[in-house]
N, C-alpha and C positions, 0 to 999 in steps of 0.2 A: 633638498627638494626633489630634488628623483626619487626619492623615497615617499613623498607625500603623492607624486605621480603613480608609482606603483603603487599602494596602498588603494589610490581611487581607481584604478583600472580592475584591481580585482575585487572590490565593492562590485563592481560594474558586471563582472564576469559572473558574482554570485549572486546578485540580485536576478542575472537573466534567467540563470540554472533555476532559480528561486520558482520564475514566472513559467518556467516550463512543467514543472512538478504542478503548480497551481491549474494551470490549463489541462494538463492530465485528468485532474481530479475534477475538475469543471464540468468537462466533458464525458464521465462515468459517474455523474450524480444519478440516472436513471437506471444504471446496473445493476439488477438483483445482486444485494449481497456483497457488492463492490466493499472493498477496506483501502481506505485512502493510505495516500502516499505522503510524508513529511519529509523535509529538507532539513538538514543542519548542517553548518558549516564548522571552520575551524581556522586556527590564523597559523601561517606559515612557520613558527615558534613550535607551536605544540604538534604541529606535523614531526617534525625534525626529530623532538623530542622522543615522542610513542615511536620512530622509527631505530632508534637505540635503543629501546626496552626501559626508556627513564620518564615518565610521564609528570614527576615532579616537578615545580618551577625551578629550575635554578637558579643561584644565586648570581645577581646584575654586579659587574664590574663598574664602579664608578666613569663616568663617560662613555658608557653604550646605552642603547637604546631598543626596544622591545619592538620587532615588526609586526604590524597589525595587518599585514596584507592576507587575507583569507584563502582558504582551500577549502574544495568540496569535502568533507568529512564522512557523510553517508545520505542516504536515502533510504528510509526506513517505512517498514508498514505498520500502519496503525489498525490493530486486531481489536478494538472496541465494537462493543455491540452496535447493531443497527437499527432501525427502528423496523417495528413488522406491521403489518399490511394487512388485512383482509382481503381475501381474494373471489372465496367462493370453488375456487377449481378444485377439481378431483384428484389433480395428483399435485399440487401445491403444498410446499413444507416450510416450516422456518424453525431454526434450531434458536434458541433463548437460553443462554448458557455461552460454556465452550464446546470446542470440537468442530467438528468438519465434516460432511458429505464427499463420501469418496467415488470416484470416475473413473472408470477403464474408457481411457482414450485411446489412441491410435499408438501412441507415444509412449504408454505406461500408464501407471494410476496418478491420476491426479485429485485434490483436495479443494474443496469449496464450499461458501455458505452460499450458494444460489441455488434454493430448492424450486426453482421453476419446471417443474418435470413433466414429460411428457410419456406415452408409451411409441414406444417402434411399432414397426410393421411386425414384428413379430409377436408382441406384447410385451416386450421387456420395460421395467423404466427406465425412460432415457432423459440425460440433458443435451436437449439442442447445441448439435458443434462439437461437441467434446465427445461423448459416447456413454455406456451404457451404468445405471447406478449401481453401487455394489452394496449388500447387506452387510450383517453383522459377522458374518461368515466367509468374508470377502468376495461373495460371489453375487455374479447380476443378479436383481430381482426379475421375476418374472411375475406377473398378475393376471393379462391375458382378459381382464374386466376393467372397466371404468368406475363400478360399482364397490366401490372401497371404502372403508371406514380405518380409522386410524388412531392406535392408544398414544397417548405421552412418551413414551420409552419408544416411539417408533414400529412399534408391530401394526402390523398390514393386514386386514381382514378382509376376506370377501364379503358377498351379497349373504349368503349362509351362514356366516360368521366363523369361516375357516381360516387360520392364519394360514396367508401366502407367501410372506416373507416382514422380515423385520430390516428397516432401516441401518446402516452403520454408520456410528458417528465418531467418529475418530479424534482425539486429542495430541495436543504437543505441549509439553514441558514450557517450552519459550520459543511460542512461532516466531516472534521477530529475527530467532536465530537460525532456525530447522525451517525454516519455510522459505522459497524463493517463488516471487509473484512471477508468470507467467503470460500472462496478459488476461483481458474478457474474465478479471475475477478468481481465476485459477491459480494454485501453488501445487509446487514439487517440494517433495519432503527429503531430507538428507540422514534421516532416520525411523526407524519404525513406529510408530502413532501405537498407542495404547485407546483400550475402549474409553470413550468418553462418560462419566459420573454425573456430573455437576450439572445437569442438561436437562430441557425439556422439548418437545417436538412439538410442533403447533400443525394442526393439517387443515388447509385450504388456507396455510398464510405465506406469506415469504416474508424476507427481511429486507430490508431497504438498505442502500448503501449507507456508511456512517458518516459521508460528507455534508459539513454544513456549509450550504452555498452563501448564507452569508457573509461566514465568517472566511471563505476563499476569496469572496468578492473584496471583503475589507482586506483581507492579507494583497491580494493583487493590487489593488488602490496604493500601498503601503509602499510595495515595491518598485511598482513603476514609477511614482514620486523621489525614490530614493535614486535610481533608475536614472532619472530627469537629471535631478540636485548632482550627483557623482559625475553625469556626461558635462555637467557646466562648470563643473569646477576643474574636471579635466580639459577643459579648454583653455581655461582661466589658466591653469598651470603651463598650457602648451603657450601660450601667448607672454607670458612672464619669464619663461624659460628662455624662449626665441628672442624678446626683447635684450635680457643680459647676456645672452649671445652676441647680439649684434654690438652693444654697449663696449661689452670687454674687448671684442675687436678692433676697437678703435683706441684703445687704453697703446 
């Protein structure tokens, strides 16, 4: 009886955590280049097996039961491509394919798919609230003009056709493992990146978030229904245990 109560309680905690993840995704639907978070759970048995270095299912003795108490496995980031949107703005860029723009922030280098840039007061390409955008050589890109054109490899040219710089686009073999989200669509890396090869840079475009709002709303309603059902069943268990304790006390 208590096992069922614990299973329901853990299910309620799991759905609550999942709702937090979904809510954060929905609030960032309009954030340029934002990558959605996904929630994955596991069971208590699986957690214990992984901690002792054995993820294989252990043989079960007769008369024993498996625990279905859920536990947080991980919240991971979905790095899939977002849709592209034409803006017509001279400092907007979007990556189609692999890689991330690099920005020199106050706390160090960060990576992002947000290419909604501007010029700072000294004429450098800049990402608002973060820092200067870095070129292929790892240095800030000085433009000094808003009359620019750009090639699909990230080369930026001035009104006279002179090359002003080239956008740095950096790739990671396994972004889900090597990049850590820090907020506002920014990531830090625990390894050195490589120059991205399989990509196209679109000028005067941005990449939208990869969040499917309809899917998120559907998942949210599913979680809410599951949470409500678990809560109702938990109350039933509580009433049943109270009644059982009362009846036993009369014996």
